[in-house]
One Martini backbone bead per residue (centre of mass of N, CA, C, O) as a GRO file, in nm:
protein
   81
    1MET     BB    1  -6.079  -4.382  -5.117
    2ILE     BB    2  -6.121  -4.121  -4.902
    3ASP     BB    3  -6.351  -3.884  -4.827
    4ALA     BB    4  -6.400  -3.581  -4.726
    5ILE     BB    5  -6.534  -3.402  -4.449
    6SER     BB    6  -6.750  -3.151  -4.440
    7ALA     BB    7  -6.954  -2.915  -4.292
    8SER     BB    8  -7.176  -2.964  -4.535
    9THR     BB    9  -7.194  -3.253  -4.463
   10PRO     BB   10  -7.434  -3.475  -4.409
   11LEU     BB   11  -7.532  -3.683  -4.113
   12ARG     BB   12  -7.688  -3.946  -4.169
   13GLY     BB   13  -7.781  -4.123  -3.884
   14PHE     BB   14  -7.613  -3.982  -3.671
   15GLN     BB   15  -7.504  -4.097  -3.351
   16VAL     BB   16  -7.416  -4.064  -3.047
   17PRO     BB   17  -7.302  -4.246  -2.819
   18GLY     BB   18  -7.551  -4.253  -2.568
   19SER     BB   19  -7.765  -4.113  -2.710
   20VAL     BB   20  -8.087  -3.939  -2.716
   21GLN     BB   21  -8.368  -3.964  -2.933
   22ALA     BB   22  -8.655  -3.832  -3.001
   23PRO     BB   23  -8.930  -3.870  -3.131
   24THR     BB   24  -9.135  -3.743  -3.333
   25GLY     BB   25  -9.359  -3.538  -3.130
   26GLN     BB   26  -9.180  -3.605  -2.875
   27SER     BB   27  -9.058  -3.630  -2.574
   28ALA     BB   28  -8.787  -3.750  -2.400
   29GLN     BB   29  -8.931  -3.785  -2.114
   30ALA     BB   30  -9.136  -4.015  -2.211
   31ASP     BB   31  -8.898  -4.242  -2.220
   32VAL     BB   32  -8.852  -4.229  -1.920
   33PRO     BB   33  -8.806  -4.405  -1.661
   34GLN     BB   34  -8.933  -4.376  -1.340
   35GLY     BB   35  -8.661  -4.478  -1.199
   36ASP     BB   36  -8.495  -4.204  -1.300
   37LEU     BB   37  -8.632  -4.033  -1.113
   38VAL     BB   38  -8.619  -3.731  -0.905
   39GLN     BB   39  -8.715  -3.625  -0.580
   40LEU     BB   40  -8.712  -3.337  -0.432
   41SER     BB   41  -8.695  -3.170  -0.168
   42ASP     BB   42  -8.787  -2.881  -0.035
   43ALA     BB   43  -8.497  -2.804   0.059
   44ALA     BB   44  -8.362  -2.854  -0.212
   45GLN     BB   45  -8.535  -2.659  -0.379
   46ALA     BB   46  -8.475  -2.400  -0.219
   47LYS     BB   47  -8.162  -2.402  -0.248
   48LEU     BB   48  -8.172  -2.368  -0.556
   49LEU     BB   49  -8.328  -2.106  -0.563
   50LYS     BB   50  -8.131  -1.941  -0.390
   51GLN     BB   51  -7.896  -1.972  -0.610
   52GLU     BB   52  -8.092  -1.816  -0.830
   53GLY     BB   53  -8.214  -1.555  -0.634
   54PHE     BB   54  -8.418  -1.620  -0.439
   55ASP     BB   55  -8.640  -1.553  -0.199
   56VAL     BB   56  -8.820  -1.666   0.061
   57THR     BB   57  -9.087  -1.571  -0.048
   58GLN     BB   58  -9.073  -1.693  -0.343
   59ILE     BB   59  -9.019  -1.984  -0.251
   60ALA     BB   60  -9.282  -2.020  -0.097
   61ILE     BB   61  -9.466  -1.975  -0.337
   62LYS     BB   62  -9.355  -2.191  -0.540
   63LEU     BB   63  -9.383  -2.439  -0.308
   64GLY     BB   64  -9.627  -2.394  -0.105
   65LEU     BB   65  -9.502  -2.252   0.154
   66ASP     BB   66  -9.407  -2.135   0.447
   67GLN     BB   67  -9.183  -1.893   0.534
   68LYS     BB   68  -9.083  -2.036   0.795
   69THR     BB   69  -9.006  -2.297   0.671
   70VAL     BB   70  -8.798  -2.184   0.463
   71ALA     BB   71  -8.612  -2.040   0.671
   72THR     BB   72  -8.506  -2.308   0.804
   73TYR     BB   73  -8.313  -2.368   0.550
   74PHE     BB   74  -8.163  -2.074   0.647
   75PRO     BB   75  -7.956  -2.044   0.850
   76SER     BB   76  -7.793  -1.833   1.049
   77ILE     BB   77  -7.486  -1.778   1.174
   78ASP     BB   78  -7.592  -1.678   1.469
   79SER     BB   79  -7.748  -1.957   1.537
   80LYS     BB   80  -7.478  -2.129   1.577
   81ALA     BB   81  -7.337  -1.981   1.837
   0.00000   0.00000   0.00000
């Protein structure tokens, strides 16, 4: 007979297939091979920050870039005409 599992039953040693658990006291990122990391370009980082609501000045400060450089990543609609 199979016992029912309740919400209060601890699942010792249970791990979802494909999931990664960091060893105690270490961050999960420490175990990630360097080949699996992606470095975003300044333009890509700026666009992500813009989507999060930062303005050009704030983005320039965060990325350590000139405001004019950051502004080139966001051309206005008028300049395309």
